[in-house]
C-alpha positions in Angstrom: 141.4 -52.0 -89.9 141.0 -48.6 -91.2 143.0 -46.9 -93.9 145.5 -44.4 -92.6 147.3 -41.5 -94.4 150.2 -39.7 -92.8 150.9 -36.3 -93.2 154.2 -35.8 -91.3 153.2 -36.4 -87.6 149.7 -36.2 -88.3 147.5 -39.1 -89.6 144.1 -39.6 -89.8 141.4 -42.4 -90.1 139.3 -42.6 -93.3 136.6 -45.0 -92.2 133.9 -42.6 -90.4 132.4 -39.2 -90.4 134.1 -36.4 -89.0 133.3 -33.1 -87.5 132.9 -30.6 -90.3 132.5 -33.2 -93.2 131.5 -31.2 -96.3 130.7 -31.4 -99.9 131.7 -29.1 -102.9 129.0 -26.5 -103.8 128.0 -26.2 -107.1 131.5 -24.3 -108.1 133.2 -26.9 -106.4 134.4 -24.9 -103.4 134.4 -26.7 -100.1 133.8 -24.7 -96.9 134.1 -26.6 -93.7 135.1 -26.3 -90.0 138.2 -28.1 -88.4 135.9 -29.3 -85.4 138.1 -31.7 -83.5 140.5 -32.4 -86.4 143.9 -30.9 -86.7 144.3 -28.2 -89.3 146.3 -30.9 -91.4 143.5 -33.3 -91.4 141.1 -30.6 -92.1 142.9 -29.4 -95.5 143.5 -33.0 -96.5 140.0 -34.0 -96.3 138.5 -30.7 -97.8 141.0 -30.9 -100.7 140.0 -34.3 -101.3 136.2 -33.3 -101.1 136.9 -30.5 -103.7 138.6 -32.6 -106.0 136.2 -35.5 -105.7 138.9 -38.0 -104.7 139.9 -40.2 -101.8 142.1 -38.6 -99.6 144.7 -41.4 -99.9 145.1 -40.3 -103.6 146.4 -37.1 -102.6 150.0 -36.1 -102.8 151.4 -35.9 -99.1 150.8 -32.7 -97.2 154.2 -32.6 -96.2 155.4 -32.1 -99.5 153.5 -28.8 -99.8 154.2 -27.2 -96.1 155.2 -28.4 -92.8 152.0 -30.0 -91.1 153.6 -29.3 -87.7 154.0 -25.5 -88.3 150.4 -25.5 -89.5 149.4 -27.0 -86.3 151.4 -24.5 -84.3 149.9 -21.7 -86.3 146.2 -22.8 -86.5 145.9 -25.7 -84.2 144.2 -25.8 -80.5 147.3 -26.0 -78.7 147.9 -28.3 -75.6 145.4 -26.2 -73.5 142.3 -26.5 -75.4 140.7 -23.8 -77.8 144.1 -21.8 -78.4 143.2 -20.8 -82.0 143.8 -17.2 -83.1 140.5 -16.1 -84.6 142.5 -13.5 -87.0 145.3 -15.8 -88.0 145.1 -17.5 -91.3 147.0 -19.6 -93.7 146.4 -19.6 -97.7 148.5 -22.1 -99.9 147.9 -24.5 -103.0 147.6 -28.3 -102.1 146.6 -31.2 -104.4 145.1 -28.7 -107.4 143.2 -26.5 -104.8 143.6 -23.2 -103.0 143.1 -23.9 -99.8 142.7 -21.3 -96.8 142.5 -22.2 -93.2 141.3 -19.6 -90.7 142.3 -19.4 -87.1 138.3 -19.2 -86.2 138.0 -23.3 -87.5 137.3 -22.5 -91.2 138.6 -24.5 -94.0 138.1 -23.5 -97.5 139.2 -25.8 -100.6 138.6 -24.2 -104.5 140.1 -26.4 -107.4 142.5 -24.5 -109.4 143.9 -25.0 -112.9 143.1 -28.3 -114.5 141.2 -29.4 -111.2 138.8 -26.6 -111.4 137.7 -27.8 -115.0 136.9 -31.4 -113.9 
């Protein structure tokens, strides 16, 4: 069975590729797209990639923000592609400055001590 990490009501599997999977660039910044993932899962995976760690090693997302609120703000909604392209949320999570945009993009940049790794 695959490992699981739970972020409030959102959980994800860590045993396979996901749409928008990305590696950090030379500055350690991860730029990716949500694809079919929820905003919460995309944030966790982008921050883990930027930090060079397993998503299961990060603090729970719900300790930083409400994953359900992030989903309501930037998720697809019940009827399909309900994202608002000009909406975005920027916050610190797991030693990264994270920006999630309504067009489906996710950016995670290590800050502070995490940036010097």
